[in-house]
FILO-734656 format. One record per residue: residue number from 0; x, y, z of N, C-alpha, C, O in turn; residue in three letters; chain. Coordinates in Angstrom, 3 decimals. Layout:
<recs>
REC|NUM|X|Y|Z|X|Y|Z|X|Y|Z|X|Y|Z|ala|A
...
</recs>
This chain:
<recs>
REC|0|185.888|334.507|-11.207|185.683|334.276|-9.795|186.442|333.017|-9.401|186.328|331.985|-10.062|met|A
REC|1|187.203|333.100|-8.341|187.995|331.969|-7.864|187.092|330.969|-7.156|186.155|331.338|-6.448|ala|A
REC|2|187.397|329.705|-7.365|186.628|328.640|-6.725|187.181|328.379|-5.329|188.395|328.297|-5.143|ser|A
REC|3|186.304|328.249|-4.365|186.744|327.915|-3.019|186.203|326.536|-2.658|185.198|326.083|-3.207|thr|A
REC|4|186.869|325.898|-1.752|186.420|324.582|-1.319|186.231|324.581|0.187|186.818|325.385|0.911|thr|A
REC|5|185.397|323.661|0.636|185.166|323.466|2.067|185.384|322.005|2.385|185.074|321.127|1.580|ser|A
REC|6|185.916|321.751|3.555|186.144|320.374|3.983|184.884|319.829|4.646|184.173|320.544|5.352|ala|A
REC|7|184.627|318.547|4.403|183.541|317.830|5.069|184.173|316.629|5.760|184.843|315.823|5.114|ile|A
REC|8|183.969|316.508|7.041|184.477|315.356|7.787|183.307|314.449|8.128|182.325|314.880|8.733|asn|A
REC|9|183.424|313.185|7.732|182.355|312.229|8.029|182.962|310.951|8.594|184.108|310.611|8.298|ile|A
REC|10|182.186|310.254|9.406|182.602|308.953|9.924|181.889|307.873|9.129|180.667|307.891|8.985|asn|A
REC|11|182.672|306.931|8.616|182.137|305.843|7.804|182.759|304.547|8.291|183.938|304.506|8.641|val|A
REC|12|181.959|303.489|8.311|182.474|302.172|8.648|183.674|301.863|7.753|183.608|302.055|6.539|asp|A
REC|13|184.750|301.393|8.339|185.997|301.149|7.604|185.799|300.181|6.452|186.326|300.398|5.362|thr|A
REC|14|185.042|299.112|6.683|184.803|298.123|5.620|184.069|298.768|4.442|184.419|298.538|3.285|his|A
REC|15|183.055|299.573|4.745|182.295|300.237|3.682|183.196|301.193|2.911|183.150|301.234|1.681|ile|A
REC|16|184.007|301.955|3.618|184.916|302.901|2.964|185.890|302.177|2.049|186.095|302.585|0.906|lys|A
REC|17|186.489|301.105|2.548|187.467|300.367|1.746|186.836|299.746|0.506|187.414|299.789|-0.580|asn|A
REC|18|185.648|299.168|0.672|184.974|298.548|-0.469|184.577|299.600|-1.502|184.775|299.405|-2.701|glu|A
REC|19|184.014|300.716|-1.032|183.616|301.787|-1.944|184.833|302.394|-2.641|184.777|302.694|-3.833|ala|A
REC|20|185.914|302.573|-1.916|187.137|303.129|-2.500|187.652|302.242|-3.624|188.057|302.739|-4.675|thr|A
REC|21|187.638|300.942|-3.410|188.106|299.999|-4.440|187.229|300.075|-5.689|187.738|300.065|-6.809|ala|A
REC|22|185.917|300.149|-5.496|185.002|300.231|-6.639|185.202|301.542|-7.384|185.277|301.559|-8.612|ile|A
REC|23|185.287|302.638|-6.643|185.500|303.938|-7.280|186.821|303.965|-8.038|186.895|304.510|-9.139|leu|A
REC|24|187.863|303.380|-7.456|189.166|303.338|-8.127|189.060|302.594|-9.451|189.651|303.007|-10.449|lys|A
REC|25|188.301|301.490|-9.458|188.150|300.722|-10.705|187.398|301.526|-11.763|187.510|301.249|-12.957|ser|A
REC|26|186.633|302.519|-11.321|185.914|303.398|-12.241|186.711|304.653|-12.592|186.239|305.502|-13.349|leu|A
REC|27|187.913|304.765|-12.045|188.753|305.920|-12.322|188.400|307.141|-11.478|188.728|308.272|-11.838|gly|A
REC|28|187.731|306.904|-10.356|187.322|308.003|-9.482|187.958|307.856|-8.111|188.363|306.763|-7.715|leu|A
REC|29|188.041|308.956|-7.399|188.425|308.876|-5.994|187.222|309.308|-5.162|186.227|309.786|-5.706|asn|A
REC|30|187.311|309.141|-3.860|186.180|309.424|-2.980|185.740|310.881|-3.064|184.544|311.173|-3.088|met|A
REC|31|186.706|311.790|-3.110|186.374|313.214|-3.156|185.601|313.559|-4.426|184.611|314.289|-4.371|ser|A
REC|32|186.048|313.039|-5.567|185.359|313.302|-6.836|183.946|312.742|-6.793|183.000|313.399|-7.226|thr|A
REC|33|183.800|311.521|-6.267|182.475|310.917|-6.196|181.538|311.731|-5.304|180.391|311.986|-5.673|phe|A
REC|34|182.020|312.135|-4.146|181.167|312.900|-3.230|180.763|314.223|-3.874|179.620|314.656|-3.734|ile|A
REC|35|181.684|314.859|-4.573|181.330|316.091|-5.291|180.268|315.818|-6.352|179.323|316.593|-6.501|asn|A
REC|36|180.421|314.715|-7.092|179.421|314.353|-8.107|178.063|314.109|-7.446|177.037|314.577|-7.940|met|A
REC|37|178.058|313.377|-6.333|176.809|313.074|-5.637|176.136|314.349|-5.147|174.922|314.497|-5.282|ala|A
REC|38|176.907|315.266|-4.583|176.332|316.519|-4.087|175.783|317.375|-5.226|174.754|318.033|-5.069|leu|A
REC|39|176.455|317.368|-6.357|175.941|318.105|-7.528|174.603|317.519|-7.961|173.690|318.259|-8.329|ile|A
REC|40|174.480|316.196|-7.920|173.206|315.557|-8.275|172.106|315.885|-7.275|170.949|316.044|-7.666|gln|A
REC|41|172.443|315.990|-5.989|171.457|316.406|-4.983|170.904|317.771|-5.359|169.699|318.009|-5.272|val|A
REC|42|171.789|318.663|-5.777|171.368|320.013|-6.165|170.510|319.960|-7.427|169.449|320.581|-7.484|ile|A
REC|43|170.963|319.224|-8.434|170.227|319.154|-9.706|168.860|318.505|-9.539|167.892|318.933|-10.167|lys|A
REC|44|168.773|317.492|-8.713|167.511|316.768|-8.508|166.656|317.399|-7.414|165.496|317.033|-7.225|lys|A
REC|45|167.246|318.349|-6.701|166.568|318.979|-5.568|166.123|317.921|-4.561|165.026|317.992|-4.007|asn|A
REC|46|166.988|316.951|-4.339|166.707|315.853|-3.419|167.739|314.763|-3.583|168.723|314.928|-4.305|gly|A
REC|47|167.518|313.667|-2.925|168.440|312.539|-3.014|168.316|311.919|-4.413|167.202|311.641|-4.857|val|A
REC|48|169.424|311.698|-5.107|169.365|311.252|-6.503|169.177|309.739|-6.692|169.483|309.207|-7.759|pro|A
REC|49|168.684|309.061|-5.682|168.382|307.633|-5.807|167.262|307.309|-4.831|167.005|308.053|-3.884|phe|A
REC|50|166.596|306.177|-5.080|165.474|305.786|-4.226|165.963|305.373|-2.850|166.957|304.659|-2.717|asp|A
REC|51|165.265|305.824|-1.845|165.495|305.369|-0.474|164.174|304.748|-0.035|163.207|305.445|0.272|ile|A
REC|52|164.161|303.422|-0.015|162.920|302.710|0.279|163.196|301.538|1.209|164.317|301.036|1.296|val|A
REC|53|162.164|301.127|1.888|162.215|299.867|2.614|161.809|298.790|1.624|160.690|298.792|1.110|asn|A
REC|54|162.720|297.881|1.364|162.415|296.808|0.428|161.310|295.941|1.000|161.337|295.577|2.176|glu|A
REC|55|160.338|295.613|0.162|159.303|294.703|0.616|159.541|293.350|-0.045|159.968|293.286|-1.197|ser|A
REC|56|159.267|292.280|0.677|159.557|290.954|0.143|158.675|290.631|-1.063|157.503|291.005|-1.115|pro|A
REC|57|159.270|289.924|-2.036|158.496|289.499|-3.194|157.661|288.271|-2.835|157.752|287.759|-1.719|asn|A
REC|58|156.861|287.808|-3.767|155.946|286.697|-3.498|156.703|285.434|-3.092|156.261|284.715|-2.196|gln|A
REC|59|157.823|285.159|-3.731|158.618|283.969|-3.390|159.096|284.027|-1.939|159.064|283.024|-1.226|glu|A
REC|60|159.533|285.199|-1.515|160.001|285.356|-0.139|158.841|285.204|0.845|158.999|284.580|1.894|met|A
REC|61|157.681|285.767|0.518|156.516|285.637|1.383|156.115|284.174|1.557|155.764|283.741|2.654|leu|A
REC|62|156.174|283.417|0.453|155.841|281.992|0.525|156.867|281.233|1.361|156.503|280.334|2.120|glu|A
REC|63|158.132|281.581|1.230|159.178|280.928|2.020|158.990|281.230|3.504|159.150|280.341|4.340|ala|A
REC|64|158.656|282.458|3.834|158.414|282.821|5.232|157.209|282.067|5.798|157.226|281.637|6.951|leu|A
REC|65|156.169|281.912|4.985|154.991|281.158|5.407|155.364|279.699|5.667|154.893|279.089|6.628|lys|A
REC|66|156.215|279.148|4.800|156.650|277.760|4.968|157.475|277.590|6.244|157.314|276.600|6.958|glu|A
REC|67|158.343|278.533|6.529|159.155|278.466|7.748|158.259|278.529|8.988|158.468|277.788|9.948|val|A
REC|68|157.256|279.422|8.960|156.332|279.504|10.096|155.603|278.182|10.295|155.412|277.733|11.425|lys|A
REC|69|155.200|277.563|9.197|154.535|276.256|9.259|155.458|275.221|9.905|155.022|274.433|10.745|glu|A
REC|70|156.709|275.225|9.520|157.673|274.265|10.067|157.914|274.505|11.558|158.056|273.556|12.328|met|A
REC|71|157.957|275.761|11.955|158.172|276.094|13.366|156.956|275.702|14.203|157.092|275.169|15.304|ile|A
REC|72|155.769|275.971|13.666|154.542|275.695|14.409|154.161|274.214|14.430|153.410|273.789|15.308|asn|A
REC|73|154.663|273.423|13.484|154.319|272.000|13.392|155.581|271.154|13.197|155.715|270.480|12.175|asn|A
REC|74|156.486|271.179|14.138|157.763|270.470|13.950|157.604|268.954|13.773|158.468|268.307|13.181|pro|A
REC|75|156.512|268.392|14.281|156.319|266.948|14.171|156.116|266.503|12.720|156.309|265.327|12.411|glu|A
REC|76|155.735|267.406|11.837|155.511|267.071|10.432|156.810|267.026|9.616|156.822|266.539|8.485|lys|A
REC|77|157.883|267.531|10.190|159.113|267.693|9.417|160.257|266.944|10.090|160.454|267.059|11.300|tyr|A
REC|78|161.017|266.171|9.298|162.130|265.417|9.894|163.208|266.351|10.422|163.410|267.451|9.908|pro|A
REC|79|163.891|265.891|11.455|164.998|266.639|12.051|166.244|265.778|11.962|166.165|264.551|12.024|arg|A
REC|80|167.376|266.413|11.817|168.647|265.699|11.727|169.615|266.313|12.720|169.719|267.535|12.834|tyr|A
REC|81|170.318|265.453|13.434|171.250|265.953|14.442|172.670|266.065|13.907|173.542|266.635|14.563|ser|A
REC|82|172.902|265.519|12.713|174.234|265.640|12.101|174.108|265.604|10.584|173.075|265.217|10.038|asn|A
REC|83|175.154|266.004|9.933|175.073|266.121|8.477|175.068|264.771|7.782|174.540|264.660|6.676|arg|A
REC|84|175.639|263.742|8.395|175.634|262.408|7.785|174.211|261.867|7.675|173.845|261.289|6.652|glu|A
REC|85|173.406|262.051|8.724|172.014|261.607|8.666|171.239|262.387|7.608|170.430|261.811|6.881|asp|A
REC|86|171.479|263.681|7.522|170.836|264.484|6.504|171.243|264.005|5.124|170.390|263.856|4.250|leu|A
REC|87|172.518|263.763|4.910|173.017|263.287|3.611|172.358|261.976|3.229|171.940|261.812|2.083|lys|A
REC|88|172.252|261.029|4.170|171.609|259.747|3.901|170.154|259.949|3.479|169.679|259.319|2.534|lys|A
REC|89|169.457|260.831|4.188|168.057|261.091|3.866|167.912|261.716|2.484|166.993|261.378|1.737|ala|A
REC|90|168.803|262.612|2.151|168.742|263.267|0.835|169.044|262.311|-0.292|168.478|262.424|-1.379|leu|A
REC|91|169.938|261.362|-0.038|170.344|260.427|-1.085|169.450|259.194|-1.181|169.554|258.428|-2.138|leu|A
REC|92|168.581|258.998|-0.208|167.718|257.815|-0.236|166.622|257.979|-1.265|166.251|259.100|-1.612|ser|A
REC|93|166.102|256.864|-1.754|165.054|256.882|-2.778|163.652|256.923|-2.182|162.675|256.866|-2.929|asp|A
REC|94|163.523|257.020|-0.878|162.199|256.993|-0.225|161.383|258.184|-0.566|160.251|258.311|-0.101|asp|A
</recs>
């Protein structure tokens, strides 16, 4: 039985396409081969072959967000600098 092919036209952000093309090239693949491989995996897995999730922040990120909220809500507790020289002096001081 002869193999037939079908064309798929998709719109992709140029930057994403260029970056992905460079990575695939370094792996010895072209975009068409990769897309065919990905579609075969969709069929084999009967779904998307990778996780599609909303990343949730880890504990470190949650603590950083809490600290930022504290700084926003209580600006009088935290020093402010209007230029980098003042910040540099404060960072280098022994106080």
